VEXDREN-2710 file (C-alpha; in Angstrom, 1 decimal):
% VEXDREN-2710
k/r/px/py/pz
1/MET/102.8/107.3/119.0
2/GLU/105.9/108.5/117.2
3/VAL/105.4/110.8/114.3
4/ARG/108.5/111.5/112.1
5/ARG/108.5/114.1/109.2
6/THR/111.4/115.1/106.7
7/ALA/111.6/118.5/105.3
8/PRO/114.2/118.8/102.3
9/VAL/115.5/122.4/102.2
10/LYS/117.8/123.8/99.6
11/LEU/120.9/125.6/101.1
12/VAL/122.6/128.7/99.9
13/VAL/126.3/127.9/100.6
14/PRO/128.8/130.6/100.5
15/ASP/131.2/130.1/97.4
16/GLU/134.3/130.3/99.5
17/ARG/133.0/127.3/101.7
18/ARG/131.7/124.9/99.1
19/ASP/135.0/122.9/99.1
20/ASP/134.8/122.6/102.9
21/LEU/131.6/120.7/102.5
22/HIS/132.9/118.5/99.7
23/GLU/136.1/117.6/101.6
24/SER/133.9/117.0/104.8
25/ALA/131.7/114.5/102.7
26/ARG/134.8/112.7/101.3
27/GLN/136.2/112.2/104.9
28/PHE/132.8/111.2/106.1
29/LEU/132.5/108.4/103.5
30/TYR/136.1/107.4/104.3
31/CYS/135.1/106.8/108.0
32/ALA/132.0/105.0/107.1
33/ASN/133.9/102.7/104.7
34/ARG/136.6/102.0/107.2
35/ALA/133.8/101.2/109.7
36/ALA/132.2/98.8/107.4
37/GLU/135.4/97.1/106.7
38/PHE/136.0/96.6/110.4
39/CYS/132.3/95.4/111.0
40/TRP/132.3/92.9/108.0
41/ASP/133.4/89.3/108.0
42/ASP/133.2/87.3/104.8
43/ASP/133.1/84.0/106.4
44/SER/130.3/84.2/108.9
45/TYR/127.5/86.7/109.7
46/MET/127.9/85.7/113.4
47/SER/131.4/87.3/113.3
48/CYS/130.2/90.6/111.9
49/ILE/129.8/93.6/114.3
50/THR/126.5/94.9/114.8
51/ALA/126.9/96.7/118.0
52/ASN/127.5/100.4/117.7
53/SER/129.4/100.6/121.0
54/THR/131.8/97.9/119.8
55/ALA/132.8/99.6/116.6
56/ARG/132.9/103.0/118.2
57/ASP/135.2/102.0/120.9
58/ALA/137.6/100.3/118.4
59/LEU/137.5/103.0/115.7
60/TYR/136.8/106.2/117.1
61/PRO/140.3/107.3/118.4
62/GLU/142.1/106.4/115.2
63/LEU/139.4/108.0/112.8
64/ARG/139.6/111.2/114.8
65/GLU/143.3/111.1/114.2
66/GLU/143.2/110.2/110.5
67/THR/140.4/112.9/109.8
68/ASP/139.7/116.6/110.4
69/LEU/136.1/115.7/111.2
70/THR/134.4/116.7/114.5
71/ALA/133.5/114.0/117.0
72/ASN/130.1/113.9/116.3
73/LEU/130.5/113.4/112.6
74/VAL/132.9/110.5/113.0
75/GLN/130.4/108.9/115.5
76/GLU/127.5/109.3/112.9
77/ALA/129.8/107.7/110.1
78/ILE/130.5/104.7/112.4
79/ARG/126.8/104.4/113.2
80/ARG/125.9/104.6/109.6
81/ALA/128.2/101.5/108.8
82/VAL/126.8/99.6/111.8
83/GLN/123.2/99.9/110.7
84/ALA/124.1/98.9/107.1
85/THR/125.9/95.9/108.5
86/LYS/123.0/94.9/110.5
87/GLY/120.8/95.1/107.4
88/CYS/123.2/92.9/105.4
89/VAL/123.4/90.3/108.3
90/GLU/119.6/90.0/108.3
91/ARG/119.5/89.3/104.7
92/TRP/122.4/86.8/105.0
93/LYS/120.5/85.0/107.9
94/GLN/117.7/84.5/105.3
95/GLY/120.2/82.9/102.8
96/LYS/120.4/85.9/100.5
97/ARG/123.5/86.9/98.7
98/VAL/125.2/89.8/100.5
99/SER/128.5/91.7/100.5
100/GLN/130.2/94.3/102.7
101/PRO/128.4/97.5/102.7
102/GLU/130.1/100.3/100.6
103/PHE/129.3/103.9/100.7
104/THR/129.9/106.0/97.6
105/SER/127.1/108.5/97.4
106/TRP/127.8/112.1/98.5
107/SER/126.1/112.6/102.0
108/ILE/126.9/113.5/105.6
109/VAL/124.9/112.8/108.7
110/TYR/124.4/115.5/111.0
111/ASP/123.1/115.3/114.7
112/LYS/121.7/118.1/116.8
113/ARG/125.2/119.0/118.0
114/SER/126.8/119.1/114.6
115/ALA/123.9/121.1/113.1
116/THR/122.5/124.4/114.8
117/PHE/119.3/125.7/113.5
118/TYR/118.3/129.4/113.2
119/ARG/115.1/130.6/111.8
120/ASN/116.5/131.2/108.2
121/LYS/119.8/129.4/108.4
122/VAL/121.7/126.5/109.7
123/SER/125.3/126.2/111.0
124/LEU/127.0/123.0/110.0
125/SER/130.2/121.5/111.2
126/THR/133.0/120.9/108.6
127/VAL/136.7/119.9/108.3
128/ASN/137.4/123.7/108.6
129/GLY/135.1/125.0/111.3
130/ARG/131.4/125.8/110.9
131/VAL/129.7/127.2/107.9
132/GLU/126.4/129.0/107.9
133/CYS/124.1/128.4/105.1
134/ASP/120.9/130.3/104.5
135/PHE/117.8/128.4/103.6
136/GLU/116.2/129.0/100.1
137/LEU/112.6/128.4/100.8
138/PRO/109.6/128.4/98.2
139/ALA/107.1/131.3/98.3
140/ASP/104.1/129.0/99.4
141/SER/103.5/129.0/103.1
142/PRO/103.4/127.1/105.3
143/THR/106.5/125.1/104.0
144/PRO/107.4/121.6/105.4
145/TYR/110.3/123.5/107.1
146/GLU/107.9/126.0/108.8
147/GLN/105.5/123.1/109.8
148/TYR/108.0/120.7/111.4
149/VAL/111.4/122.2/111.9
150/LEU/110.2/125.5/113.4
151/SER/107.4/123.8/115.3
152/GLU/107.9/123.4/119.0
153/GLU/105.9/120.0/118.7
154/TYR/108.8/118.4/116.8
155/GLU/112.5/117.8/117.8
156/PHE/115.4/117.6/115.5
157/ARG/116.8/114.1/114.7
158/ALA/120.0/113.1/112.7
159/SER/119.6/114.5/109.2
160/THR/121.3/114.2/105.9
161/LEU/123.1/116.8/103.9
162/GLN/123.3/115.7/100.1
163/TYR/124.7/117.2/97.0
164/ASP/123.0/117.2/93.5
165/LYS/125.8/117.0/91.0
166/THR/123.4/117.8/88.1
167/THR/122.3/121.2/89.4
168/ASP/125.5/121.8/91.7
169/GLU/123.2/122.4/94.8
170/PHE/123.3/121.3/98.3
171/TYR/120.0/120.0/100.0
172/PHE/119.6/119.4/103.8
173/HIS/117.0/116.6/104.4
174/ILE/115.9/117.6/108.0
175/THR/114.3/114.8/109.9
176/THR/112.1/115.7/112.9
177/ARG/110.1/113.7/115.4
178/LYS/107.2/114.2/118.0
179/TYR/105.2/111.9/120.3
180/ASP/101.5/112.0/120.2
181/ASP/100.5/112.0/123.9
182/ASP/96.9/111.0/123.0
183/GLU/98.0/107.9/121.3
184/SER/99.8/104.9/122.9
185/GLU/101.3/101.7/121.8
186/VAL/99.2/98.5/121.5
187/SER/99.3/96.9/125.0
188/ALA/97.9/94.2/127.1
189/ASP/94.8/96.2/127.9
190/THR/94.2/97.6/124.5
191/GLY/90.6/97.9/123.5
192/HIS/88.9/97.4/120.1
193/GLN/91.0/97.9/117.0
194/THR/90.1/97.9/113.4
195/VAL/92.5/97.0/110.7
196/LEU/92.9/98.0/107.0
197/GLY/94.8/95.4/105.0
198/ILE/96.7/96.4/102.0
199/ASP/98.0/94.0/99.4
200/LEU/100.6/95.0/96.8
201/GLY/100.2/93.3/93.4
202/VAL/101.2/93.1/89.8
203/ASN/98.1/94.3/88.1
204/SER/97.4/97.0/90.9
205/LEU/99.7/99.1/92.8
206/ALA/97.7/98.5/95.9
207/VAL/94.3/96.9/96.9
208/ALA/92.6/97.5/100.4
209/SER/90.6/95.1/102.4
210/THR/87.6/97.5/102.0
211/GLY/87.6/96.6/98.2
212/THR/89.2/99.9/97.1
213/PHE/91.8/99.4/94.2
214/TRP/94.6/101.8/93.2
215/GLN/95.2/100.3/89.6
216/GLY/98.2/102.3/88.6
217/ASP/97.2/102.4/84.9
218/ASP/98.2/106.0/84.6
219/TYR/101.3/105.4/86.4
220/ASP/102.3/102.7/84.0
221/HIS/101.4/104.8/81.0
222/TRP/103.6/107.7/82.1
223/CYS/106.5/105.3/83.0
224/ARG/106.4/103.9/79.4
225/GLU/106.2/107.4/78.1
226/PHE/109.3/108.6/80.0
227/GLU/111.0/105.4/79.0
228/LYS/110.3/106.1/75.2
229/ARG/111.6/109.6/75.5
230/ARG/114.8/108.4/77.2
231/GLY/115.4/106.1/74.4
232/GLU/114.9/108.7/71.8
233/MET/117.4/111.1/73.7
234/GLN/120.0/108.4/74.1
235/ARG/120.1/107.7/70.4
236/ARG/121.0/111.2/69.6
237/SER/124.3/110.9/71.4
238/THR/124.8/114.7/71.6
239/GLN/125.8/117.0/74.5
240/ALA/122.4/118.8/74.2
241/ALA/120.5/115.5/74.4
242/HIS/122.6/114.3/77.4
243/ASN/121.6/117.6/79.2
244/ALA/117.9/117.1/78.2
245/LEU/118.2/113.5/79.6
246/LEU/119.3/114.8/82.8
247/ARG/116.5/117.2/83.1
248/LEU/114.0/114.5/82.1
249/GLY/115.3/112.2/84.8
250/LYS/114.7/114.9/87.4
251/ARG/111.2/115.6/86.1
252/GLU/110.3/112.0/86.1
253/GLU/111.6/111.4/89.7
254/ALA/109.4/114.2/90.8
255/TRP/106.4/112.9/89.0
256/ARG/106.8/109.5/90.4
257/LYS/107.1/110.8/94.0
258/GLN/104.1/113.1/93.5
259/TYR/102.0/110.2/92.2
260/ILE/102.9/107.9/95.1
261/HIS/102.2/110.7/97.7
262/THR/98.7/110.9/96.1
263/VAL/98.1/107.2/96.4
264/ALA/99.6/107.3/100.0
265/ASN/97.2/110.1/101.0
266/GLU/94.2/108.3/99.7
267/ILE/95.2/105.1/101.6
268/VAL/95.3/107.0/104.9
269/SER/92.0/108.6/104.0
270/GLU/90.6/105.3/103.4
271/ALA/91.8/104.2/106.9
272/VAL/90.4/107.3/108.5
273/GLU/87.1/107.0/106.7
274/HIS/86.5/103.5/107.9
275/ASP/87.6/104.2/111.4
276/CYS/90.8/102.1/111.3
277/ASP/93.4/102.2/114.0
278/VAL/96.0/100.3/112.0
279/ILE/97.0/100.0/108.3
280/VAL/98.7/96.7/107.6
281/PHE/101.0/96.0/104.5
282/GLU/102.3/92.7/103.2
283/GLY/106.0/92.6/104.1
284/LEU/108.4/94.1/101.6
285/THR/111.3/91.7/102.1
286/ASP/112.2/89.8/99.0
287/ILE/109.2/91.3/97.1
288/ARG/111.1/91.2/93.9
289/GLU/111.6/87.6/94.1
290/ARG/108.0/87.0/95.3
291/LEU/106.6/89.1/92.3
292/PRO/109.0/88.4/89.6
293/GLN/106.5/89.5/86.9
294/ALA/106.2/92.9/88.5
295/LYS/107.8/95.8/86.8
296/TRP/110.8/97.3/88.2
297/HIS/109.0/100.6/88.7
298/HIS/106.3/98.8/90.7
299/VAL/108.8/97.4/93.1
300/TRP/110.2/101.0/93.6
301/ALA/106.5/102.2/93.9
302/PHE/105.8/99.5/96.6
303/ARG/108.6/100.6/98.9
304/ARG/107.9/104.3/98.4
305/LEU/104.3/103.9/99.1
306/TYR/105.0/102.1/102.4
307/GLU/107.5/104.7/103.5
308/TYR/105.0/107.6/102.7
309/VAL/102.0/105.9/104.3
310/SER/104.3/105.2/107.4
311/TYR/104.9/108.9/108.1
312/LYS/101.5/110.3/106.9
313/ALA/99.2/107.9/108.8
314/PRO/100.5/108.6/112.5
315/GLU/99.4/112.2/112.2
316/GLN/95.8/110.9/111.7
317/GLY/96.2/108.6/114.8
318/VAL/96.7/105.5/112.6
319/SER/99.6/103.3/113.0
320/VAL/101.4/101.2/110.3
321/GLU/102.5/97.7/110.3
322/GLN/103.8/94.8/108.2
323/VAL/103.0/91.0/108.2
324/LYS/104.6/88.2/106.4
325/SER/102.8/87.6/103.0
326/ASN/103.2/83.8/102.8
327/TYR/100.3/82.2/101.1
328/THR/98.0/85.2/101.5
329/SER/97.2/85.1/97.8
330/GLN/96.3/81.3/98.0
331/ARG/94.4/81.2/101.2
332/CYS/90.6/81.5/101.3
333/SER/89.7/84.7/103.3
334/ARG/86.5/83.3/104.6
335/THR/87.4/82.7/108.3
336/ASP/85.2/79.6/108.4
337/CYS/87.3/78.1/105.8
338/GLY/90.8/79.2/105.3
339/PHE/91.8/76.4/102.8
340/THR/95.3/77.1/101.2
341/ASN/96.1/75.9/97.9
342/GLU/97.9/77.3/94.8
343/ALA/95.1/76.1/92.7
344/ASN/92.8/78.5/94.4
345/ARG/94.3/81.4/92.4
346/HIS/94.1/81.9/88.7
347/GLY/95.6/85.2/87.7
348/GLU/93.3/88.0/88.9
349/HIS/90.5/85.4/90.0
350/PHE/90.4/83.6/93.2
351/GLU/88.1/80.5/93.7
352/CYS/88.4/78.3/96.7
353/GLN/88.6/74.7/95.8
354/LYS/87.1/73.7/99.0
355/CYS/84.2/76.1/99.7
356/GLY/83.7/77.6/96.3
357/TYR/84.2/81.2/97.4
358/GLN/85.0/83.5/94.4
359/VAL/86.4/86.9/94.5
360/ASN/89.2/89.1/93.0
361/ALA/92.4/87.6/93.9
362/ASP/94.0/90.8/95.2
363/TYR/91.1/91.7/97.3
364/ASN/91.1/88.3/98.9
365/ALA/94.9/88.6/99.6
366/ALA/94.3/92.2/101.2
367/LYS/91.6/90.6/103.6
368/ASN/94.1/87.8/104.5
369/ILE/96.8/90.5/105.3
370/GLY/94.5/92.1/107.7
371/LEU/93.4/88.8/109.3
372/ARG/96.9/87.7/109.8
373/TYR/97.6/90.8/111.7
374/ALA/94.4/90.5/113.7
375/ARG/95.3/86.9/114.7
376/LYS/98.9/87.8/115.6
377/GLN/97.5/90.6/118.0
378/LYS/95.1/88.1/119.5
379/HIS/97.8/85.5/120.0
380/ARG/100.2/88.1/121.6
381/LEU/97.4/89.3/124.0
382/ARG/96.4/85.9/125.0
383/SER/100.1/84.8/125.7
384/SER/100.7/88.1/127.8
385/PRO/100.7/87.5/131.6
386/THR/99.0/90.7/132.0
387/SER/96.3/90.5/129.3
388/GLY/93.6/89.3/131.4
389/GLY/92.5/86.5/128.9
390/GLY/93.3/88.5/125.9
391/ASP/89.8/89.0/124.4
392/ALA/90.4/92.5/123.1
393/PRO/88.7/92.5/119.7
394/VAL/90.8/93.1/116.6
395/ASP/88.5/93.5/113.4
396/VAL/89.4/93.8/109.7
397/ARG/87.6/96.4/107.8
398/ILE/86.1/94.9/104.6
399/ASN/83.7/95.9/101.9
400/GLY/80.4/96.5/103.9
401/GLY/81.4/95.3/107.3
402/THR/84.2/93.6/109.2
403/LEU/85.9/90.3/109.9
404/ASN/86.9/89.4/113.3
405/GLY/89.3/86.8/112.6
406/GLU/87.4/84.1/114.5
407/SER/84.2/83.6/112.5
408/HIS/83.0/84.8/109.1
409/GLN/80.4/87.3/108.9
410/PRO/78.9/87.6/105.4
411/VAL/78.4/91.0/104.1
412/ALA/77.5/92.8/101.0
413/GLY/80.3/92.6/98.5
414/ASP/82.3/90.2/100.6
END
């Protein structure tokens, strides 16, 4: 099982070399945008270039001539454009409105050849040779840098250098990876698996198939407070108010991230406590359209929550998956029923119009998300030529027991 970790580290950049990094970023974005222009076709997504080798072979020689970037930085810029194009093409296939990717934010992607690590500093390639930058690490130990970057268990992956205009500081977001040899991918001979389903809703940030709710009332309250304070500062229209607004924005962002980190930790703990092997989220594609009544900060929280759980859970031996959420809020989660109708749900209340089953609507959806993954796994195993019949059980952990996706087992609180 792959485990990834990102350690953001503040860099101490020599004053005389700061311009080299700024110029490197300008040329990096130039290469990325040139590559995006090459990959894109306004007429048909089938004509868009989504193969990195194709874009690299066509653009690399001329971009090397046009810029002062090293070979690895040019290749990373091309790769970034190709990946962005792939994402746009996928949305285009689904009928969504898309346009050519454009890169404007200050950033440079470094691989292990263009970034060389020492214990307390890093050497980075620029348009004017290499620059050595010391790390400014917090006093608390162990820091994420010490845990992951200096660890022999983790290997360095392509990472991103970013610049914060408000503080005039450079930050290196170092990505690392390791493989847990004790865990393996789900295969045809997989034994018993237990799943924790997670529903993302309007009234709650998240609901687990075990019946645990993360309401988010406190999150909503502080979002409103930050919004109120922003409005007060914007009305003043002074330089002091503008500076205070920038500081407030950074505090709000830090608070949001910490809040979602806490919820993510609790979801992972819920899975571990109930001996779950997999945490399954509803798919995040088009979640804004599917939940039009959700506040914008909830949509932001949903995506961050999935990201945080995705990199926290593998360290506990738990994998993270997504399934399509179609009709999970309208389907009866009793496996001996499964009746699906929009009349089943009334706000936060679910009542099956066929069997009469009544329960909280989000809890019902969370169970259905887990069941959908369980059925998907059973189908995959049965269709595998090496599965030996595909009878490996996949259970969904619920309040007081489990559902196995084949027959309903009445339990307390279900």
